[in-house]
C-alpha positions as CSV (number, residue, x, y, z in Angstrom):
1,M,-29.2,-4.1,-14.1
2,M,-26.4,-6.7,-14.0
3,R,-27.6,-10.1,-15.1
4,Y,-25.3,-12.4,-13.2
5,L,-26.0,-15.2,-10.7
6,F,-24.2,-17.3,-8.2
7,L,-23.9,-20.7,-9.7
8,V,-26.5,-23.3,-9.0
9,G,-26.7,-27.0,-9.9
10,L,-22.9,-27.4,-9.6
11,M,-21.2,-30.7,-9.9
12,F,-18.7,-30.7,-7.0
13,P,-15.6,-32.9,-6.9
14,I,-15.7,-35.6,-4.2
15,V,-13.4,-34.9,-1.3
16,L,-12.3,-38.3,0.2
17,G,-11.7,-38.9,3.8
18,G,-13.3,-35.5,4.9
19,C,-10.1,-33.7,3.9
20,L,-10.3,-29.9,3.7
21,K,-9.9,-28.3,0.3
22,P,-6.4,-26.9,-0.3
23,E,-5.8,-23.2,-0.3
24,A,-5.8,-21.6,-3.8
25,I,-2.5,-20.6,-5.3
26,G,-1.4,-17.6,-7.4
27,S,-1.9,-13.9,-7.0
28,N,-5.1,-12.2,-6.1
29,H,-4.5,-9.9,-9.0
30,E,-4.0,-12.7,-11.6
31,I,-7.0,-14.0,-13.6
32,V,-6.5,-17.4,-15.3
33,V,-8.7,-17.2,-18.4
34,V,-9.6,-20.7,-19.5
35,V,-10.5,-20.4,-23.2
36,S,-10.0,-22.3,-26.4
37,P,-7.5,-20.8,-29.0
38,A,-10.3,-20.1,-31.5
39,T,-12.5,-18.3,-29.0
40,W,-9.5,-16.3,-27.7
41,D,-8.6,-15.2,-31.2
42,R,-12.0,-13.5,-31.4
43,F,-12.3,-12.1,-27.9
44,E,-8.7,-11.3,-26.9
45,N,-8.9,-7.6,-27.7
46,T,-12.2,-7.2,-25.8
47,I,-11.0,-9.1,-22.7
48,R,-7.7,-7.3,-22.6
49,S,-9.4,-4.0,-22.9
50,L,-12.0,-4.9,-20.2
51,F,-9.4,-6.0,-17.6
52,G,-6.5,-3.7,-18.7
53,R,-7.2,-0.8,-16.4
54,T,-4.2,0.8,-14.8
55,V,-3.1,3.0,-11.9
56,V,-0.3,5.6,-12.2
57,T,2.0,5.2,-9.2
58,P,4.0,7.0,-11.0
59,Q,4.7,3.9,-13.0
60,V,1.8,2.6,-14.9
61,E,0.6,-0.6,-13.1
62,Q,-2.2,-2.9,-14.1
63,I,-4.8,-3.9,-11.6
64,F,-5.2,-7.4,-13.1
65,S,-2.9,-9.6,-15.0
66,L,-4.2,-12.3,-17.4
67,R,-2.9,-15.8,-17.7
68,I,-4.3,-17.7,-20.7
69,A,-5.0,-21.4,-20.2
70,D,-6.0,-24.1,-22.6
71,P,-9.1,-26.0,-21.4
72,E,-7.2,-29.2,-21.8
73,D,-5.0,-28.1,-18.9
74,F,-7.9,-27.3,-16.6
75,D,-7.0,-30.0,-14.1
76,F,-3.9,-28.0,-13.3
77,F,-5.4,-24.5,-13.3
78,Q,-8.5,-25.3,-11.2
79,K,-6.3,-24.8,-8.1
80,F,-5.7,-21.1,-8.8
81,K,-7.4,-18.1,-7.0
82,N,-9.2,-16.5,-9.9
83,I,-10.5,-18.7,-12.8
84,L,-12.5,-17.2,-15.7
85,L,-14.2,-19.6,-18.1
86,L,-15.0,-17.9,-21.4
87,A,-17.1,-19.5,-24.1
88,P,-20.6,-19.4,-25.7
89,L,-22.9,-22.2,-24.8
90,R,-23.2,-23.4,-28.4
91,G,-20.0,-24.9,-29.7
92,E,-17.8,-27.9,-29.7
93,D,-14.6,-26.8,-27.9
94,P,-13.7,-28.2,-24.5
95,T,-14.5,-24.9,-22.6
96,V,-18.1,-25.2,-23.8
97,A,-18.3,-28.7,-22.4
98,L,-16.7,-27.6,-19.1
99,I,-19.2,-24.7,-18.7
100,G,-22.1,-27.1,-19.5
101,S,-20.9,-29.5,-16.7
102,L,-21.0,-26.6,-14.2
103,I,-24.4,-25.0,-14.8
104,S,-27.9,-26.3,-14.2
105,G,-30.6,-26.7,-16.8
106,E,-32.4,-23.7,-15.4
107,V,-29.3,-21.5,-15.7
108,R,-28.7,-22.7,-19.3
109,T,-32.3,-21.7,-20.2
110,R,-31.7,-18.2,-18.8
111,V,-28.5,-17.9,-20.9
112,L,-30.1,-19.1,-24.1
113,A,-33.0,-16.5,-23.5
114,G,-30.4,-13.7,-23.1
115,R,-31.4,-13.1,-19.4
116,A,-28.0,-14.1,-17.9
117,Y,-24.4,-14.2,-18.9
118,M,-22.2,-14.0,-15.9
119,F,-21.9,-16.4,-12.9
120,Q,-19.7,-16.6,-9.9
121,K,-19.0,-19.3,-7.3
122,R,-16.4,-19.3,-4.5
123,D,-14.3,-22.1,-3.1
124,I,-15.3,-24.9,-5.5
125,W,-12.0,-26.7,-5.8
126,A,-9.9,-24.6,-3.3
127,R,-10.3,-22.2,-0.5
128,E,-10.1,-18.4,-1.3
129,Q,-10.9,-19.2,-4.9
130,T,-13.4,-17.5,-7.2
131,L,-14.7,-19.1,-10.4
132,T,-16.3,-16.8,-12.9
133,I,-18.1,-17.8,-16.1
134,L,-18.8,-15.4,-18.9
135,T,-21.0,-16.9,-21.6
136,G,-23.9,-16.4,-24.0
137,E,-26.0,-18.3,-26.5
138,D,-23.4,-17.9,-29.2
139,E,-20.3,-15.8,-30.0
140,T,-22.4,-12.9,-31.2
141,A,-24.5,-12.9,-27.9
142,L,-21.3,-13.2,-25.8
143,E,-19.7,-10.3,-27.6
144,K,-22.8,-8.2,-27.0
145,H,-22.8,-9.0,-23.3
146,L,-19.1,-8.1,-23.0
147,R,-19.5,-4.8,-24.9
148,E,-22.6,-3.7,-23.0
149,N,-21.7,-4.8,-19.5
150,G,-18.0,-4.3,-19.4
151,E,-18.1,-1.8,-16.5
152,E,-20.2,-4.1,-14.4
153,I,-18.0,-7.1,-15.1
154,F,-14.9,-5.3,-14.1
155,E,-16.6,-3.9,-10.9
156,T,-17.7,-7.4,-10.0
157,M,-14.2,-8.8,-10.4
158,E,-12.6,-5.8,-8.5
159,A,-15.1,-6.2,-5.7
160,D,-14.1,-9.8,-5.3
161,L,-10.5,-8.8,-5.3
162,N,-11.2,-6.3,-2.5
163,E,-13.0,-9.0,-0.5
164,K,-9.9,-11.3,-0.8
165,V,-7.6,-8.4,0.3
166,K,-9.9,-7.6,3.2
167,A,-10.0,-11.2,4.4
168,W,-6.2,-11.3,4.4
169,L,-5.9,-8.0,6.2
170,Y,-8.1,-9.0,9.1
171,E,-7.6,-12.7,9.3
172,E,-5.6,-12.4,12.6
173,M,-4.4,-9.9,15.1
174,E,-6.9,-7.1,14.3
175,Q,-6.4,-4.3,16.8
176,K,-10.0,-3.9,18.0
177,K,-9.0,-1.9,21.1
178,I,-7.7,0.9,18.9
179,E,-11.0,0.9,17.0
180,E,-13.0,1.1,20.3
181,K,-10.8,4.0,21.5
182,L,-11.3,6.0,18.3
183,L,-15.0,5.6,18.4
184,G,-15.3,6.5,22.0
185,T,-12.9,9.5,21.8
186,Y,-13.6,11.0,18.3
187,G,-16.9,9.5,17.2
188,W,-15.5,7.7,14.2
189,A,-13.4,4.5,13.7
190,I,-11.7,2.3,11.2
191,R,-10.7,-1.3,11.6
192,V,-6.9,-1.4,12.2
193,P,-5.0,-4.5,10.9
194,R,-1.9,-5.9,12.5
195,D,1.3,-4.0,12.2
196,Y,-0.4,-0.6,11.8
197,W,0.0,2.0,14.5
198,I,-1.1,5.6,15.2
199,D,2.0,7.6,14.2
200,G,0.5,11.0,14.9
201,E,-2.5,12.1,16.9
202,F,-3.5,15.8,17.1
203,P,-7.0,16.1,18.7
204,E,-6.9,20.0,18.7
205,E,-6.2,19.9,14.9
206,R,-8.7,17.1,14.4
207,F,-6.1,15.0,12.6
208,L,-4.8,11.5,13.1
209,F,-2.7,9.2,11.0
210,F,-1.8,5.6,10.9
211,R,1.4,4.0,9.5
212,K,3.0,0.8,8.5
213,T,6.5,0.3,7.1
214,V,8.3,-2.0,4.7
215,P,7.2,-0.4,2.5
216,D,6.0,2.9,4.0
217,R,2.3,3.6,3.8
218,W,0.0,6.0,5.6
219,L,-3.7,6.6,6.2
220,F,-4.9,9.8,7.8
221,V,-8.3,11.0,8.9
222,Y,-9.1,14.7,9.2
223,W,-12.5,16.1,10.3
224,E,-14.1,19.4,11.1
225,D,-17.5,20.6,12.1
226,A,-19.7,22.2,9.5
227,R,-23.4,23.3,9.8
228,T,-24.0,22.6,6.1
229,Q,-22.1,20.9,3.3
230,E,-21.8,24.1,1.3
231,V,-18.2,24.5,2.3
232,L,-17.3,21.2,0.8
233,T,-16.1,21.9,-2.8
234,E,-13.5,20.5,-5.1
235,A,-11.3,23.5,-4.4
236,W,-11.7,23.1,-0.6
237,C,-10.7,19.4,-0.8
238,L,-7.6,20.1,-2.9
239,G,-6.6,23.0,-0.7
240,K,-7.0,21.0,2.5
241,R,-5.0,18.0,1.2
242,A,-2.2,20.4,0.2
243,E,-2.3,22.1,3.6
244,I,-2.1,18.8,5.5
245,G,0.7,17.5,3.3
246,A,2.7,20.6,4.0
247,T,2.0,20.7,7.7
248,H,2.0,17.0,8.8
249,Y,4.1,15.3,6.1
250,N,7.1,17.5,6.1
251,G,6.2,19.4,3.0
252,D,4.6,16.8,0.8
253,A,2.9,18.4,-2.3
254,I,0.4,17.3,-4.8
255,V,1.6,16.9,-8.4
256,E,-1.1,18.8,-10.1
257,E,-0.7,17.4,-13.6
258,Y,-1.2,13.9,-12.3
259,T,-4.1,14.7,-10.1
260,S,-7.8,14.1,-10.9
261,V,-11.0,14.7,-8.9
262,T,-14.2,12.8,-9.4
263,R,-17.5,12.4,-7.6
264,E,-18.5,9.0,-6.4
265,R,-20.1,7.0,-3.6
266,F,-17.9,6.3,-0.5
267,L,-19.8,3.9,1.7
268,E,-23.0,5.8,2.5
269,W,-21.8,9.2,1.5
270,E,-21.4,11.2,-1.7
271,A,-17.8,12.1,-1.9
272,Y,-15.1,13.9,-3.8
273,R,-12.3,11.4,-4.7
274,I,-8.9,12.8,-5.4
275,S,-6.4,10.5,-7.1
276,G,-2.9,11.4,-8.0
277,L,0.8,11.6,-7.0
278,W,2.5,13.3,-4.1
279,Q,6.1,14.4,-4.1
280,N,8.6,15.8,-1.6
281,E,11.8,17.5,-2.6
282,T,14.6,16.7,-0.2
283,P,17.6,18.8,-1.1
284,A,19.7,17.5,1.8
285,S,19.6,13.9,0.5
286,G,19.8,15.0,-3.2
287,Y,16.7,13.1,-4.4
288,A,12.9,13.5,-4.5
289,A,10.5,11.2,-2.8
290,G,7.0,10.5,-4.1
291,G,4.3,8.0,-4.8
292,P,0.5,7.6,-5.2
293,F,-2.2,8.9,-3.0
294,R,-6.0,8.9,-2.8
295,S,-8.4,11.0,-0.8
296,Y,-12.1,10.7,0.0
297,C,-13.7,13.9,1.2
298,F,-17.4,14.0,2.2
299,Y,-20.0,15.6,4.5
300,D,-21.6,13.5,7.2
301,E,-25.0,15.1,7.8
302,A,-25.9,13.0,10.8
303,N,-22.9,14.4,12.8
304,R,-22.5,17.7,10.8
305,R,-18.9,17.0,10.0
306,I,-16.6,17.1,7.0
307,Y,-14.3,14.1,6.8
308,M,-11.2,13.6,4.7
309,I,-9.7,10.1,4.6
310,D,-6.4,9.9,2.7
311,I,-4.1,7.1,1.8
312,A,-0.5,7.2,0.4
313,V,2.4,4.9,-0.4
314,F,6.1,5.3,-0.7
315,A,7.7,2.1,-2.1
316,P,10.5,2.9,-4.5
317,G,11.4,0.0,-6.9
318,M,8.3,-1.9,-5.9
319,S,4.8,-2.4,-7.3
320,K,2.6,0.1,-5.4
321,E,-0.9,-0.7,-6.5
322,P,-1.4,-3.7,-4.1
323,Y,-0.3,-1.6,-1.2
324,L,-2.6,1.3,-2.3
325,R,-5.4,-1.2,-2.6
326,Q,-4.8,-2.5,0.9
327,L,-5.1,1.0,2.3
328,D,-8.2,1.6,0.3
329,V,-9.8,-1.5,1.7
330,I,-8.9,-0.2,5.2
331,A,-10.4,3.2,4.4
332,H,-13.6,1.6,3.5
333,T,-14.0,0.2,7.0
334,F,-14.6,3.7,8.2
335,R,-17.7,4.3,10.4
336,T,-19.2,7.0,12.6
337,G,-21.0,6.7,15.9
338,E,-23.7,4.2,16.6
339,A,-25.2,4.3,13.2
340,G,-22.3,2.5,11.6
341,K,-21.7,-0.1,14.3
342,D,-22.7,-3.1,12.3
343,R,-20.8,-2.1,9.1
């Protein structure tokens, strides 16, 4: 069980004249690590390994980038979107003092007892900002927490990233009428952000796809009735994705050597997740197009349906992971019928 808390007992800066906090600066994908040089020397490899996960697009792209900041420069970096304070509670460096000024005595007691090590708070010094503290009684305890809970730490940071992306996607001009139409016509819906449109709708084939350009990105939903989930296998999912690519995407094919299939939770359903690359040979133009894709394939027992939700990006010369993430966030707004109305 993850031992992290939202911060309590915070000392907030005084905002004079009732002024609103400024909006945080920097990229959603950048983490500013505030850490003393001596602590960084010990934990650099661990932190870079923890946050160094990548996505093949086909270029290798990192999900997070790290910016190392000296605690003496904190006045400048406290305006950034993602701030990570890294230090044990016992020590003399400025980061220790900074953490001590932000946590209550109760929280400090929990850390010293080994019952907590990670804390988060949003919008302390700026809007759309997340402050994260990773700490422990001493360096040995902190190292143990990082080693044993690395997966949970990353998932927490990635979930926060997704929340920021979701807020940005739907902050204005969400196309709610399309969502209502989908739910009423097909029994499922997704939240449709601005600038996306239905680029293909084939009710008889139970297939519909959305698109946005500059760069090109797509999301499709395919569904079919099934009395049981026995038909839903890894081979079926791969075959259906290949069939749809060939039929509806002008011959798109899966690059098998870069494709992987895992089992994971997608919202309330157990799903097959397919991750990989698509490609399309175009002899007339003399070049091949391609990019990353991701599919979620699951059985909805309440409606006795199999669903495949697929996202794909074509953005030559550009970083693709942010666009793939945006699509993934949209995919995770999927709901069916009345049961998912409040999601």
